[in-house]
C-alpha positions in Angstrom: 223.2 57.0 91.4 226.9 56.4 90.5 225.7 56.1 86.8 223.9 59.8 87.0 226.6 61.5 88.9 228.3 63.2 85.9 225.1 64.3 84.8 224.2 65.9 88.2 227.5 67.5 88.3 227.6 68.8 84.5 223.9 69.7 83.9 221.7 69.4 86.9 223.7 71.0 89.7 224.8 74.0 87.6 221.0 74.6 86.3 219.2 74.1 89.6 221.7 73.7 92.3 220.6 76.7 94.3 216.7 76.7 93.0 214.2 75.5 95.7 212.2 72.5 94.2 209.0 74.6 94.1 210.7 77.1 91.6 211.9 74.6 89.2 209.1 75.1 86.1 208.7 73.6 82.7 210.3 77.1 81.5 213.4 76.8 83.4 213.7 73.0 82.3 213.3 73.7 78.8 215.8 76.7 79.2 218.3 74.1 80.6 217.8 71.8 78.0 217.8 74.6 75.3 221.1 75.8 76.6 222.6 72.2 76.2 221.4 71.6 72.8 225.2 71.0 71.5 225.5 67.9 73.5 224.0 64.5 72.1 220.4 63.6 72.0 221.1 60.5 74.4 222.9 62.9 76.8 219.9 65.6 77.3 217.6 62.5 77.4 219.5 60.6 80.1 219.4 64.4 82.1 216.1 64.5 81.6 215.2 61.1 82.8 217.5 61.7 86.0 215.7 64.7 86.8 212.5 63.4 86.2 213.6 60.8 88.9 214.6 63.4 91.4 211.2 65.2 91.0 209.2 62.3 91.5 210.9 61.1 94.3 210.3 64.9 95.5 206.3 64.4 95.0 206.3 60.7 96.5 207.8 62.6 99.6 205.2 65.7 99.4 208.0 67.8 98.6 206.5 69.6 95.6 202.8 68.9 94.5 203.7 67.8 90.6 206.5 66.8 88.7 207.3 69.5 86.1 209.9 67.5 84.2 207.0 65.2 83.0 205.1 67.6 81.4 204.5 67.5 77.4 205.6 70.6 76.6 209.3 69.6 77.2 211.3 68.5 74.3 214.8 67.4 73.9 216.2 70.2 71.2 219.5 68.1 70.3 219.8 66.6 67.0 223.4 65.6 67.6 224.3 62.0 67.5 227.4 61.0 68.3 229.0 58.0 66.7 232.0 56.2 67.3 234.3 54.4 64.4 234.6 51.1 64.8 238.0 50.0 66.2 240.7 49.2 63.1 241.5 46.0 62.4 245.1 46.1 63.8 243.3 47.4 67.4 240.7 44.8 67.2 243.3 42.0 66.7 245.2 43.6 69.8 242.2 43.0 71.6 241.5 39.8 70.5 245.2 38.6 71.2 245.4 40.1 74.9 242.0 38.2 76.0 244.0 35.1 76.9 245.5 37.1 80.0 241.9 38.1 81.1 239.7 35.6 83.1 236.0 35.4 83.9 233.9 38.3 83.0 236.8 40.6 82.6 237.6 38.2 79.4 233.8 37.9 78.5 233.4 41.9 78.4 236.4 42.8 76.4 235.6 40.0 74.0 231.8 41.4 74.1 233.3 44.8 73.1 235.4 43.5 70.7 232.8 42.0 68.6 230.4 44.6 69.2 233.1 47.1 67.7 234.1 45.0 64.8 234.0 46.9 61.6 230.5 46.1 59.9 232.5 46.0 56.4 234.2 43.0 57.4 231.4 40.2 58.4 232.8 37.3 59.5 231.0 33.8 60.1 232.8 32.8 63.1 230.6 33.1 66.3 231.4 34.7 68.9 232.5 31.7 70.9 234.6 30.5 67.9 236.1 33.9 68.0 236.9 34.3 71.7 238.2 30.5 72.1 239.8 30.1 68.4 243.9 29.4 68.7 245.8 32.3 67.3 
């Protein structure tokens, strides 16, 4: 549940916090999504997925007859795609130089982050293993 907590607090509780489950309708779900169309498409998809999961549980527990969040009329109105810039070469080198201070999974995760964030315009022939273990 930890992963969905921000979506609960920022989106679902404000929209449906005091609404009985039986009063959550397709129209209300679409209105909630429309009010948040400035958010990224991915964020709204995660909100909708979480709402579907919650309402699926309510159906399983026989609290409601059907899940309105699975209705085909509901659509994600966002056209926003958040893109993050790759690390600058200086920042990338700084991360790589700090890898020796880390151990185990911390080192692996930072190395993968660094490789994933490497600028596409600077391809390297070195493998991840070479980059992680190469002497500096």
